C-alpha positions as CSV (number, residue, x, y, z in Angstrom):
1,M,3.3,-14.8,21.6
2,D,1.0,-14.5,24.5
3,L,4.1,-14.3,26.8
4,E,5.2,-11.2,25.6
5,K,2.1,-9.2,26.0
6,P,1.7,-7.0,29.1
7,S,-0.7,-8.7,31.6
8,P,-4.0,-7.0,31.7
9,Q,-5.0,-5.0,34.9
10,P,-6.8,-7.2,37.6
11,Q,-10.5,-6.9,37.5
12,P,-12.6,-6.7,40.5
13,Q,-13.6,-10.4,41.1
14,Q,-17.5,-11.0,41.7
15,P,-18.4,-13.3,44.7
16,E,-18.5,-16.8,43.5
17,G,-20.6,-19.9,44.6
18,C,-19.7,-23.3,45.6
19,L,-20.7,-24.6,42.1
20,A,-17.9,-22.5,40.2
21,V,-15.4,-23.5,42.7
22,A,-16.2,-27.3,42.2
23,I,-16.0,-26.8,38.5
24,R,-13.0,-24.9,38.0
25,I,-10.2,-27.2,39.1
26,P,-11.0,-30.5,37.2
27,V,-11.9,-28.1,34.1
28,R,-8.4,-26.5,34.2
29,I,-7.0,-29.7,34.5
30,V,-8.5,-31.5,31.8
31,V,-8.1,-28.1,29.4
32,L,-4.6,-28.1,30.3
33,V,-3.9,-31.7,29.4
34,L,-5.7,-31.1,26.0
35,V,-4.3,-27.6,25.1
36,V,-0.4,-28.1,25.9
37,P,0.2,-30.3,22.8
38,V,-2.0,-27.9,20.8
39,R,0.0,-25.0,21.8
40,M,3.5,-26.8,21.1
41,V,2.3,-27.8,17.8
42,W,0.9,-24.3,17.0
43,D,4.5,-22.6,18.2
44,A,6.5,-25.1,16.2
45,L,4.2,-24.6,13.0
46,V,4.7,-20.6,13.8
47,V,8.6,-21.2,13.9
48,G,8.7,-23.5,10.8
49,G,6.6,-20.9,8.9
50,R,8.6,-18.0,9.9
51,L,11.8,-19.9,9.0
52,L,10.1,-21.2,5.4
53,N,9.1,-17.6,4.6
54,D,12.7,-16.2,5.6
55,V,14.6,-18.8,3.8
56,V,12.6,-20.0,1.0
57,L,9.5,-18.1,0.1
58,R,10.9,-14.4,0.0
59,P,14.0,-15.3,-1.9
60,L,11.9,-17.4,-4.3
61,G,9.4,-14.6,-4.6
62,R,12.1,-12.1,-5.4
63,A,13.8,-14.4,-7.8
64,L,10.2,-15.0,-9.5
65,L,9.6,-11.2,-9.4
66,W,13.0,-10.4,-11.2
67,V,12.4,-13.4,-13.7
68,G,9.0,-11.9,-14.3
69,R,10.4,-8.6,-14.9
70,A,13.2,-9.9,-17.3
71,V,10.6,-11.8,-19.0
72,F,7.6,-9.6,-19.6
73,V,8.5,-6.1,-18.5
74,W,11.9,-5.1,-19.7
75,P,11.2,-6.8,-23.3
76,F,8.1,-4.6,-23.6
77,V,9.8,-1.5,-22.1
78,G,12.7,-2.0,-24.8
79,L,10.2,-2.6,-27.6
80,W,8.2,0.6,-26.6
81,R,11.7,2.7,-26.1
82,Y,13.7,1.7,-29.0
83,L,11.1,0.7,-31.5
84,L,7.6,1.8,-31.3
85,V,8.5,5.4,-29.9
86,P,11.2,6.2,-32.9
87,L,8.6,4.6,-35.4
88,G,6.0,6.6,-33.9
89,K,7.9,9.9,-34.4
90,G,8.9,8.9,-37.8
91,L,5.5,8.1,-38.7
92,G,4.1,11.6,-37.1
93,W,7.1,13.3,-39.2
94,L,5.9,11.6,-42.5
95,G,2.4,12.3,-41.8
96,N,3.1,16.0,-41.0
97,M,5.2,16.4,-44.1
98,L,2.9,14.5,-46.5
99,V,-0.6,15.2,-45.2
100,L,-0.8,18.4,-42.7
101,V,1.8,20.6,-45.0
102,P,0.0,19.8,-48.3
103,L,-3.4,20.2,-46.5
104,G,-2.5,23.5,-44.9
105,W,-0.9,25.1,-48.3
106,L,-4.2,24.0,-50.1
107,Y,-6.3,25.5,-47.3
108,R,-4.2,28.7,-47.3
109,Y,-3.7,29.4,-51.1
110,V,-6.7,27.7,-52.7
111,L,-9.7,27.2,-50.5
112,T,-9.5,30.6,-48.5
113,P,-9.4,32.6,-51.7
114,L,-12.1,30.6,-53.5
115,G,-14.3,30.9,-50.3
116,H,-13.7,34.6,-50.2
117,A,-14.9,34.8,-53.8
118,L,-17.9,32.7,-53.2
119,A,-18.7,34.8,-50.2
120,W,-18.7,38.1,-52.5
121,V,-20.9,36.5,-55.0
122,A,-23.3,35.2,-52.3
123,R,-23.5,38.7,-50.7
124,G,-24.5,40.1,-54.3
125,I,-27.1,37.7,-54.9
126,G,-28.3,38.1,-51.5
127,A,-28.6,42.0,-51.9
128,G,-30.3,41.5,-55.3
129,L,-33.0,39.1,-53.7
130,A,-33.5,41.5,-50.9
131,W,-34.3,44.3,-53.1
132,V,-37.0,42.1,-55.1
133,A,-38.2,41.0,-51.8
134,R,-38.8,44.5,-50.6
135,G,-40.5,45.5,-53.8
136,I,-42.8,42.3,-53.5
137,G,-43.5,43.2,-49.8
138,A,-44.6,46.9,-50.8
139,G,-46.9,45.8,-53.4
140,L,-48.5,43.0,-51.1
141,A,-48.9,45.6,-48.0
142,W,-50.7,48.0,-50.6
143,G,-53.1,45.3,-51.7
144,Y,-53.8,44.1,-47.9
145,A,-54.5,48.0,-46.9
146,R,-56.8,49.0,-49.8
147,V,-58.5,45.9,-50.8
148,L,-58.4,43.2,-48.1
149,T,-59.0,45.4,-45.0
150,P,-62.6,46.8,-46.4
151,V,-63.7,43.4,-47.6
152,G,-62.9,41.9,-44.2
153,H,-64.8,44.8,-42.1
154,G,-67.8,44.2,-44.2
155,V,-67.8,40.4,-43.9
156,M,-67.4,40.9,-40.1
157,W,-70.3,43.3,-39.9
158,V,-72.7,40.6,-41.6
159,L,-71.3,37.8,-39.4
160,R,-72.2,40.1,-36.2
161,G,-75.8,40.5,-37.2
162,L,-76.1,36.8,-37.8
163,G,-74.5,36.0,-34.4
164,A,-77.0,38.5,-32.7
165,V,-80.2,36.9,-34.2
166,L,-78.6,33.3,-33.3
167,A,-77.9,34.3,-29.8
168,A,-81.8,35.5,-29.3
169,L,-83.1,32.2,-30.8
170,G,-80.8,30.3,-28.4
171,A,-81.9,32.1,-25.4
172,G,-85.4,31.4,-25.8
173,I,-85.0,27.7,-26.5
174,Y,-82.9,27.4,-23.4
175,G,-85.4,29.1,-21.1
176,V,-88.3,26.6,-22.4
177,V,-85.8,23.9,-22.1
178,A,-84.9,24.5,-18.6
179,W,-88.4,25.0,-17.4
180,L,-89.5,21.6,-18.7
181,V,-86.3,20.0,-17.2
182,R,-87.0,21.4,-13.8
183,Y,-90.7,20.5,-13.4
184,L,-90.6,17.3,-15.3
185,L,-87.5,15.7,-13.8
186,V,-86.0,17.3,-10.8
187,V,-89.1,18.3,-8.9
188,P,-90.3,14.6,-8.8
189,A,-86.8,13.1,-8.2
190,M,-86.5,15.4,-5.2
191,W,-90.0,14.2,-3.6
192,V,-89.0,10.5,-4.4
193,F,-85.7,11.0,-2.7
194,E,-87.3,12.9,0.5
195,W,-90.4,10.8,1.0
196,V,-89.1,7.4,-0.2
197,L,-85.5,6.6,-0.3
198,A,-84.5,8.7,2.9
199,P,-86.7,6.6,5.4
200,V,-85.5,3.3,3.9
201,G,-82.2,4.1,4.0
202,R,-82.6,5.2,7.7
203,A,-84.3,1.8,8.6
204,V,-81.5,-0.1,6.6
205,T,-78.6,1.9,8.5
206,W,-80.3,1.3,11.9
207,C,-80.7,-2.7,11.2
208,A,-77.0,-2.6,10.3
209,R,-75.9,-0.9,13.4
210,G,-77.8,-3.4,15.6
211,L,-76.3,-6.2,13.5
212,V,-72.9,-4.8,14.0
213,W,-73.5,-4.5,18.0
214,C,-74.5,-8.1,18.0
215,L,-71.5,-9.5,16.2
216,S,-69.3,-7.3,18.2
217,M,-70.7,-8.7,21.5
218,I,-70.3,-12.0,20.0
219,V,-66.7,-11.5,19.0
220,T,-65.8,-9.9,22.5
221,G,-66.9,-12.8,24.3
222,V,-65.1,-15.4,22.1
223,G,-61.9,-13.4,22.4
224,I,-62.1,-13.2,26.2
225,A,-62.7,-16.9,26.2
226,L,-59.8,-17.8,24.1
227,Y,-57.6,-15.4,26.1
228,W,-57.9,-17.1,29.2
229,I,-57.9,-20.4,27.7
230,T,-54.5,-19.6,26.0
231,R,-53.3,-17.8,29.3
232,V,-54.3,-20.9,31.2
233,L,-53.0,-23.7,28.9
234,L,-50.0,-22.0,27.1
235,V,-48.6,-18.7,29.0
236,L,-48.7,-20.0,32.5
237,P,-47.0,-23.3,31.8
238,A,-44.5,-21.6,29.4
239,L,-43.8,-18.9,32.1
240,A,-43.3,-21.7,34.9
241,L,-41.1,-23.6,32.6
242,W,-38.9,-20.5,31.9
243,R,-38.8,-19.3,35.4
244,W,-38.3,-22.5,37.5
245,I,-36.3,-24.7,34.7
246,L,-34.7,-22.7,31.9
247,V,-33.1,-19.9,34.0
248,P,-31.4,-22.3,36.7
249,V,-30.1,-24.2,33.9
250,G,-28.9,-21.4,31.8
251,R,-27.3,-20.1,34.8
252,V,-25.5,-23.4,35.4
253,L,-24.5,-23.5,31.7
254,A,-23.1,-20.0,32.0
255,V,-21.0,-20.7,34.8
256,I,-19.6,-23.8,33.1
257,G,-18.9,-22.0,30.0
258,R,-17.1,-19.1,31.8
259,E,-15.1,-21.7,33.6
260,I,-14.3,-23.1,30.4
261,G,-13.2,-20.0,28.6
262,E,-11.0,-19.1,31.7
263,A,-9.5,-22.5,31.9
264,L,-8.8,-22.2,28.1
265,G,-7.1,-18.8,28.7
266,H,-5.0,-20.0,31.7
267,A,-4.2,-23.4,29.8
268,W,-2.9,-21.3,26.6
269,R,-0.6,-19.2,28.6
270,I,0.6,-22.1,30.7
271,A,1.3,-24.0,27.5
272,G,3.0,-20.8,26.1
273,Y,5.6,-20.8,29.1
274,V,5.9,-24.7,28.5
275,S,6.4,-24.2,24.7
276,L,8.9,-21.5,25.3
277,A,10.9,-23.7,27.7
278,V,11.0,-26.6,25.3
279,G,11.9,-24.4,22.3
280,R,14.6,-22.9,24.6
281,F,15.9,-26.2,25.7
282,L,15.7,-27.5,21.9
283,G,17.5,-24.4,20.9
284,T,20.3,-24.8,23.5
285,L,20.7,-28.2,22.5
286,F,20.9,-27.6,18.8
287,R,23.4,-24.9,19.5
288,W,25.7,-27.1,21.6
289,I,25.3,-30.2,19.1
290,F,25.6,-28.4,15.9
291,V,26.4,-24.7,16.2
292,E,29.4,-24.8,18.5
293,P,31.3,-27.5,16.9
294,V,30.8,-25.9,13.6
295,R,31.9,-22.4,15.1
296,W,35.0,-24.1,16.8
297,A,35.9,-25.8,13.5
298,Y,35.6,-22.5,11.5
299,R,37.7,-20.7,14.3
300,S,40.2,-23.3,15.0
301,V,40.7,-24.8,11.6
302,L,39.4,-23.1,8.7
303,T,40.4,-19.6,9.7
304,P,44.1,-20.5,10.1
305,V,44.0,-22.5,6.8
306,G,42.5,-19.6,5.1
307,H,45.0,-17.0,6.4
308,A,47.8,-19.7,5.3
309,V,46.5,-19.8,2.0
310,R,46.0,-16.1,1.7
311,D,49.6,-15.3,2.8
312,A,51.3,-18.1,0.7
313,V,49.2,-18.2,-2.6
314,L,46.7,-15.4,-3.0
315,R,48.7,-12.5,-2.1
316,P,51.7,-13.3,-4.2
317,V,49.3,-14.2,-7.1
318,A,47.7,-10.8,-6.5
319,E,51.2,-9.0,-6.5
320,A,52.1,-10.6,-9.8
321,A,48.7,-9.7,-11.3
322,R,49.2,-6.2,-10.3
323,S,52.7,-6.1,-11.6
324,V,51.5,-7.3,-14.8
325,G,48.7,-5.0,-15.1
326,R,51.1,-2.1,-14.2
327,A,53.5,-3.4,-17.0
328,T,50.7,-3.6,-19.2
329,R,49.4,-0.1,-18.5
330,Q,52.9,1.5,-19.0
331,S,53.3,-0.3,-22.4
332,L,50.1,0.7,-23.6
333,A,50.9,4.4,-22.4
334,A,54.2,4.4,-24.3
335,A,52.4,2.9,-27.5
336,R,49.7,5.7,-27.3
337,E,52.5,8.4,-27.0
338,S,54.4,6.8,-29.9
339,V,51.1,6.7,-32.0
340,R,50.6,10.5,-30.8
341,Q,54.0,11.5,-31.9
342,A,53.9,9.8,-35.4
343,R,50.5,11.4,-36.1
344,A,52.0,14.9,-35.1
345,D,55.0,14.4,-37.4
346,F,52.7,13.2,-40.3
347,R,50.6,16.2,-40.0
348,R,53.2,18.6,-39.6
349,M,54.9,16.9,-42.7
350,V,51.9,17.1,-44.8
351,F,50.3,20.5,-43.6
352,G,53.4,22.2,-42.4
353,E,54.1,24.1,-39.1
354,P,51.1,25.5,-37.1
355,R,51.1,29.0,-37.2
356,P,52.0,31.1,-34.1
357,P,49.1,32.8,-32.3
358,Q,48.8,36.4,-33.2
359,V,48.9,38.8,-30.2
360,A,45.7,41.0,-30.2
361,E,46.0,45.0,-30.0
362,R,45.2,46.1,-26.7
363,R,42.8,49.0,-26.2
364,E,44.7,50.6,-23.3
365,P,48.2,52.2,-24.2
366,P,51.0,50.1,-22.7
367,G,53.7,51.1,-20.5
368,G,54.0,54.8,-19.2
369,E,51.1,56.0,-21.8
370,T,48.5,54.5,-19.5
371,R,45.8,56.9,-18.0
372,T,46.3,58.3,-14.6
373,L,44.6,60.6,-12.4
374,G,47.1,63.3,-12.7
375,S,46.9,63.5,-16.6
376,S,44.2,63.7,-19.1
377,T,44.1,62.7,-22.9
378,T,40.8,64.3,-23.7
379,A,40.8,67.1,-26.3
380,L,39.5,69.7,-24.1
381,T,41.9,69.4,-20.8
382,K,44.9,68.1,-22.8
383,D,48.0,70.2,-22.2
């Protein structure tokens, strides 16, 4: 609650005007009248919600959680632990014995020797094919060196001669075509560009620059006119409206809003004090009307009656039950001892008396024949 929180440090207050002082008192009175019922209803709902959570919802949630575990979790855990896991282990053992072990035997004693034999045969065949391939390669190399190489050299000599002749013809034709292109196309085109197209382009550029300057001057004049029209008709009235109307109204509304917020905070804290006092009064009233009479009845009536019932009825019944249990345990112990003796007599009658335990021979000589520091039992130092 707000009443239990530490109060914030006081901030340095700003100087206030008469408008804030005139608005503060009526606003705080109205807000206090409106907030007190809301705060009391809120505290009542909080207390009721906590009581409902502690008494109803939390035990109900725990019960539902236990029921959910009992219905959904524990059956599946039991099914997994006591049915599926043993069944899976059994199936795994059967799969191992029926599939993996025979497959391992088949791989080890059948497929591995067969693979080794096939690899030996493949190595022999590969060695034979390699010998044949080496013979064929040697024959092809002799044919290439003794037949194909001289023929290729002759063909290349003929092709080089033909290429030289064709290169000489191409150079002559290229020179004639280049001279014709230069004096029939390039020179007339340069003359037309220099004496016809360049002057026409300069004239068109000068006209375009003049037209652009005229249009820029016209646009600049229109822009200046529109700027001053917009400034006089829109900006100055909007600035006057903002400076002389909206800013003062906004300041007044800000003062009113701040006072309403502070009034709500004060009213909420005062309503907390009122709600706490009402809650304590109702708690005290409930304690004196219901709790104290019940406590008095429990201490003055029920406790003596319970003690009397305990001393007169429960303790004798408990003593009788303990004596009956003690007698029953003694009877059962005597019966077990009788059964044990009868079983021992029957075993002795059928199998005979048990053999006495045999004493094992000791490694050290007994009595006075034990080793001492003053005597020796070795063959070298024996007297």
